[in-house]
Residue frames relative to the residue before (quaternion, step in Angstrom):
aa qw qx qy qz dx dy dz
M 1.0000 0.0000 0.0000 0.0000 0.00 0.00 0.00
R 0.4320 -0.6918 0.5158 0.2623 3.63 -0.87 0.82
W 0.5927 -0.5999 0.4104 0.3470 3.54 -1.08 0.71
Q 0.6105 0.5847 -0.3214 0.4267 3.55 1.13 -0.73
D 0.7050 0.4838 -0.2246 0.4674 3.61 1.19 -0.64
M 0.5264 0.6564 -0.4093 0.3527 3.56 1.28 -0.27
T 0.3609 -0.7413 0.5226 0.2168 3.62 -1.04 0.76
S 0.6432 0.4971 -0.3366 0.4752 3.63 1.03 -0.63
E 0.4327 -0.7291 0.4647 0.2556 3.59 -0.59 1.04
K 0.6273 0.5475 -0.3165 0.4545 3.52 1.07 -0.81
E 0.6884 0.4615 -0.2730 0.4884 3.55 0.91 -0.95
K 0.6248 0.5497 -0.3376 0.4399 3.56 0.98 -0.82
Y 0.6772 0.4910 -0.2854 0.4678 3.60 0.87 -0.99
A 0.6603 0.5085 -0.3188 0.4514 3.59 0.92 -0.85
A 0.6586 0.4953 -0.2948 0.4838 3.54 1.06 -0.84
Y 0.6114 0.5526 -0.3449 0.4493 3.61 1.04 -0.74
L 0.6593 0.5109 -0.3086 0.4573 3.58 0.99 -0.87
C 0.6749 0.4461 -0.2890 0.5118 3.62 1.24 -0.29
S 0.5520 0.6718 -0.3722 0.3248 3.59 1.26 -0.19
R 0.6347 -0.5169 0.4094 0.4029 3.50 -1.33 0.27
E 0.5986 0.5841 -0.3506 0.4214 3.60 1.03 -0.77
W 0.6946 0.4588 -0.2667 0.4857 3.54 0.93 -0.98
A 0.6144 0.5517 -0.3391 0.4508 3.58 1.01 -0.75
E 0.6641 0.4988 -0.3082 0.4639 3.61 0.96 -0.76
K 0.6358 0.5129 -0.3177 0.4815 3.59 1.04 -0.80
R 0.6669 0.5043 -0.2999 0.4593 3.57 0.94 -0.96
E 0.6645 0.4762 -0.3268 0.4742 3.60 0.97 -0.70
A 0.6260 0.5191 -0.3562 0.4602 3.64 0.99 -0.64
V 0.6211 0.5189 -0.3301 0.4858 3.59 1.10 -0.68
R 0.6304 0.5320 -0.3166 0.4683 3.62 1.01 -0.83
E 0.6510 0.5059 -0.3108 0.4729 3.59 0.97 -0.84
R 0.6419 0.5297 -0.3170 0.4549 3.60 0.91 -0.97
S 0.7589 0.4140 -0.2037 0.4596 3.58 0.86 -0.99
L 0.3542 -0.7441 0.4721 0.3132 3.57 1.35 -0.18
G 0.6792 -0.5298 0.2604 0.4361 3.55 1.16 0.78
K 0.6082 0.5487 -0.3711 0.4374 3.60 1.25 0.20
C 0.5819 -0.5447 0.4658 0.3844 3.52 -1.26 0.49
E 0.3380 -0.7618 0.5276 0.1645 3.57 -0.86 1.02
R 0.5962 0.5343 -0.3769 0.4657 3.59 1.29 0.21
C 0.7915 0.2353 -0.1310 0.5487 3.61 0.86 -0.98
F 0.3006 -0.8019 0.4575 0.2394 3.60 1.30 -0.42
I 0.6320 0.5253 -0.3367 0.4597 3.54 1.20 0.35
S 0.7509 0.4048 -0.1944 0.4843 3.56 0.64 -1.16
P 0.5470 -0.6222 0.4318 0.3567 3.51 -1.13 0.47
M 0.5864 -0.5660 0.4415 0.3754 3.61 -1.16 0.55
E 0.0505 -0.8030 0.5939 -0.0018 3.55 -0.86 0.96
A 0.7891 0.0997 -0.0639 0.6027 3.60 1.26 -0.23
C 0.3276 -0.7039 0.5852 0.2338 3.50 -1.32 0.17
H 0.1638 -0.8415 0.5138 0.0324 3.57 -0.31 1.29
H 0.4074 -0.6910 0.5490 0.2349 3.58 -1.11 0.76
L 0.2819 -0.7419 0.5828 0.1743 3.59 -0.69 1.01
T 0.7785 0.0421 0.0012 0.6262 3.57 1.22 -0.60
Y 0.2856 -0.7492 0.5686 0.1841 3.56 -1.19 0.58
E 0.2857 0.7865 -0.5021 0.2185 3.64 1.34 0.33
R 0.7988 0.2267 -0.1056 0.5471 3.61 0.90 -0.86
K 0.0819 0.8318 -0.5408 0.0942 3.59 0.99 0.81
Y 0.7974 0.1964 -0.2526 0.5115 3.50 -0.88 1.20
E 0.7668 0.2352 -0.1435 0.5798 3.56 1.35 -0.27
E 0.1461 0.8598 -0.4784 0.1024 3.51 1.23 0.71
R 0.3386 -0.6532 0.6304 0.2475 3.48 -1.29 0.55
L 0.6540 -0.5357 0.3607 0.3939 3.51 -1.19 0.43
E 0.6499 0.5164 -0.3210 0.4560 3.59 1.11 -0.69
D 0.5917 0.5573 -0.3720 0.4483 3.64 1.28 -0.11
L 0.7148 0.4308 -0.2028 0.5121 3.57 1.35 -0.29
Q 0.1698 -0.7871 0.5918 0.0385 3.52 -1.14 0.75
A 0.3572 -0.6577 0.6088 0.2630 3.62 -0.95 0.83
I 0.0388 0.8171 -0.5671 0.0966 3.51 -0.84 1.03
C 0.3974 -0.6774 0.5559 0.2725 3.62 -1.16 0.60
N 0.6637 -0.5296 0.3363 0.4073 3.56 -1.18 0.36
R 0.6371 0.5295 -0.3432 0.4426 3.64 0.97 -0.78
C 0.6518 0.4936 -0.3041 0.4889 3.61 0.98 -0.88
H 0.6400 0.5291 -0.3212 0.4552 3.60 0.95 -0.91
E 0.6624 0.4880 -0.3221 0.4683 3.64 0.85 -0.83
F 0.6384 0.5107 -0.3252 0.4753 3.61 0.97 -0.83
T 0.6577 0.5246 -0.3171 0.4378 3.64 0.84 -0.95
H 0.7431 0.3822 -0.2162 0.5050 3.60 0.96 -0.79
G 0.5376 -0.6766 0.3815 0.3281 3.62 1.21 0.30
K 0.4311 0.7022 -0.4516 0.3421 3.57 1.23 0.49
N 0.7731 0.1574 -0.0550 0.6120 3.59 1.26 -0.34
D 0.3901 -0.7348 0.5106 0.2172 3.55 -1.03 0.84
F 0.5483 0.6098 -0.3816 0.4265 3.58 1.29 -0.21
D 0.1292 -0.7735 0.6184 0.0496 3.59 -0.72 1.13
P 0.3755 -0.7575 0.4866 0.2200 3.57 -0.44 1.16
R 0.6046 0.5708 -0.3741 0.4106 3.64 1.07 -0.48
D 0.6228 0.5524 -0.3352 0.4411 3.58 1.21 -0.44
Y 0.8005 0.2137 -0.0827 0.5537 3.64 1.08 -0.63
I 0.1454 0.7984 -0.5624 0.1585 3.60 0.47 1.15
L 0.1925 -0.7214 0.6497 0.1428 3.58 -0.91 0.89
L 0.0079 -0.8438 0.5322 -0.0686 3.53 -0.44 1.21
P 0.0614 -0.8427 0.5345 0.0193 3.62 -0.02 1.20
N 0.4375 0.7270 -0.4516 0.2760 3.63 1.23 -0.04
L 0.0146 -0.7809 0.6228 -0.0464 3.50 -0.85 1.15
D 0.5444 -0.6047 0.4443 0.3749 3.60 -1.12 0.42
D 0.7417 -0.4233 0.2575 0.4521 3.62 -1.22 0.13
S 0.6651 0.4867 -0.3213 0.4665 3.62 1.04 -0.60
G 0.4605 -0.7104 0.4301 0.3134 3.61 1.26 -0.23
G 0.6632 0.5579 -0.2951 0.4023 3.59 1.20 -0.05
N 0.7625 0.3240 -0.2048 0.5212 3.60 1.16 -0.28
L 0.4236 -0.6771 0.5327 0.2798 3.54 -0.99 0.83
L 0.2771 -0.7516 0.5734 0.1717 3.55 -1.15 0.68
C 0.5068 -0.6457 0.4897 0.2941 3.52 -1.04 0.85
P 0.4555 -0.6936 0.4764 0.2906 3.63 -0.87 0.85
R 0.6518 0.5071 -0.3223 0.4627 3.67 1.14 -0.47
C 0.8348 0.2238 -0.0855 0.4957 3.57 0.52 -1.16
D 0.3332 -0.7896 0.4564 0.2394 3.59 1.34 -0.16
L 0.5289 0.5883 -0.4250 0.4401 3.58 1.15 0.80
P 0.5022 -0.6700 0.4544 0.3040 3.62 -1.09 0.52
N 0.3373 0.7536 -0.4909 0.2782 3.59 0.88 1.00
V 0.3977 0.7518 -0.4319 0.3003 3.56 1.20 0.65
I 0.0646 -0.7879 0.6124 -0.0006 3.52 -0.92 0.99
A 0.3572 -0.7117 0.5615 0.2247 3.61 -0.96 0.92
Y 0.1135 -0.8033 0.5810 0.0656 3.53 -0.83 0.94
C 0.7788 0.0854 -0.1104 0.6115 3.58 1.25 -0.03
V 0.0576 -0.7961 0.6018 -0.0264 3.54 -0.81 1.12
Q 0.0188 -0.7999 0.5994 -0.0212 3.58 -0.76 1.09
L 0.2902 -0.7112 0.6072 0.2031 3.55 -1.04 0.74
V 0.1040 -0.7988 0.5925 0.0059 3.54 -0.69 1.12
R 0.1140 -0.7957 0.5921 0.0578 3.61 -0.85 0.91
P 0.1983 -0.8058 0.5479 0.1056 3.59 -0.05 1.22
T 0.7671 0.0415 -0.0380 0.6391 3.57 1.11 -0.63
E 0.6766 -0.4725 0.3700 0.4267 3.58 -1.33 0.08
I 0.7064 0.4710 -0.2655 0.4569 3.58 1.04 -0.73
Q 0.7764 0.3443 -0.1754 0.4979 3.54 0.82 -1.01
S 0.1285 -0.7486 0.6430 0.0982 3.52 -1.22 0.51
A 0.0854 -0.7614 0.6391 0.0674 3.54 -1.31 0.44
V 0.2455 -0.7380 0.6058 0.1677 3.52 -1.21 0.49
L 0.1953 -0.7569 0.6153 0.1022 3.55 -0.88 1.02
L 0.0809 -0.8142 0.5742 0.0275 3.57 -0.58 1.09
S 0.1853 -0.7110 0.6631 0.1428 3.54 -0.99 0.81
L 0.0861 -0.8347 0.5416 -0.0493 3.50 -0.59 1.28
M 0.0697 -0.7680 0.6345 0.0532 3.54 -1.25 0.55
C 0.2408 -0.7586 0.5900 0.1358 3.54 -1.05 0.79
D 0.6523 -0.5159 0.3947 0.3906 3.58 -1.25 0.48
C 0.6303 0.5434 -0.3344 0.4423 3.63 1.18 -0.58
G 0.6099 -0.5796 0.3404 0.4197 3.65 1.26 -0.07
L 0.5494 0.6101 -0.4191 0.3877 3.67 1.15 -0.27
K 0.1381 -0.7296 0.6665 0.0662 3.54 -1.09 1.02
F 0.1363 0.7814 -0.6002 0.1034 3.51 -1.00 0.88
K 0.3788 -0.7189 0.5401 0.2191 3.56 -1.33 0.24
M 0.1072 -0.7831 0.6112 0.0424 3.55 -1.14 0.60
V 0.1841 -0.7608 0.6121 0.1123 3.53 -1.07 0.78
I 0.0843 -0.7695 0.6311 0.0501 3.55 -0.88 0.98
N 0.1768 -0.7935 0.5797 0.0556 3.54 -0.61 1.24
Q 0.1667 0.7745 -0.5909 0.1521 3.52 -0.64 1.12
G 0.5125 -0.6721 0.4410 0.3017 3.55 -1.03 0.68
G 0.8104 0.3257 -0.1436 0.4653 3.52 0.97 -0.85
V 0.3346 0.7456 -0.5172 0.2544 3.65 1.04 0.52
D 0.0002 -0.7846 0.6200 0.0003 3.49 -1.04 0.84
E 0.7311 -0.4355 0.2815 0.4433 3.60 -1.24 0.18
K 0.6436 0.5351 -0.3447 0.4251 3.62 0.96 -0.76
S 0.6804 0.4583 -0.3162 0.4764 3.63 0.84 -0.79
V 0.6108 0.5437 -0.3614 0.4480 3.61 1.04 -0.60
V 0.6787 0.4755 -0.2964 0.4747 3.57 0.93 -0.89
S 0.6474 0.4940 -0.3429 0.4682 3.65 0.93 -0.61
F 0.6187 0.5175 -0.3549 0.4727 3.59 1.06 -0.64
Q 0.6532 0.5193 -0.3074 0.4574 3.55 0.94 -0.92
L 0.6742 0.4940 -0.2982 0.4610 3.60 0.81 -0.88
R 0.6333 0.5242 -0.3284 0.4651 3.58 0.97 -0.88
K 0.7004 0.4570 -0.2956 0.4618 3.62 0.82 -0.92
F 0.6498 0.5071 -0.3292 0.4607 3.63 0.95 -0.68
S 0.6653 0.4888 -0.3120 0.4702 3.60 0.90 -0.83
K 0.6157 0.5476 -0.3453 0.4492 3.56 1.06 -0.66
G 0.7102 0.4769 -0.2643 0.4454 3.59 0.99 -0.78
E 0.5876 0.5956 -0.3843 0.3903 3.59 1.20 -0.22
């Protein structure tokens, strides 16, 4: 039986998600996202999420989002952990001096909040709240043994002066 002919909505939707039509839409979303989650922009795409069900079974590509499992669980309220709040982002440009935005892949990132975090007496970490010109806001944690307040301030000033 074709999924279009099923009378039970639950069975019809489950069959649709196994159909060639859905597979083609999911693959088009994967190509658009370059295989990355379009919510956190870091993790690989693991699912295709409906942003709206207005056109269920006749979705447009803009109705769908490439999404990783952790973002998908958060979106559906199955987990309180939001991956967008705690992104570890080691991506630097070829010179190694500028952070790259996970969305636009350009070095247009400015730190607007820098916090020194001391998980232990020996280790230090820096929590950066970052924003890109493309509008994406994200956080980054830098774990280093020898970070002090002076190096955090110099990093902050360098990033702010670059953005002016």
